[in-house]
C-alpha angles and dihedrals in degrees: 000000000000091000090053092051091048091049092050092047093048090049090053091049091048092051089049091051092048094051092044090048091051091053092047093049094048092045098045095044093045089233096304092113123054134203129239114269113260110261096004126124093220093126092053092052102040106020135065119261110280094004119157092209143355139188121254126173091348096306130103112242118200113213127220090262089053091050091052090051092047092048092047091048090051093054093044090052090046091054091047091051093048092048091047092050093047091051091048092049093049094055 
């Protein structure tokens, strides 16, 4: 039962990271880059194995792995900013 709960929680975290990464990529690139279509195998067909992004038809496409990395990086930076601000406020 514990394994099932862990799997469900990790799936929820992964979906959160993917959606956050998609928002970050679209915002930072001002819409010039696009994200991989949900549920497609576009990265398997056009990208290298394990790639974070690839070019297709002149546009950069960020894969699901790249979205997870971008989402994780966003939350790490958010935690660092919050910790830095809390330390600055407490001094």
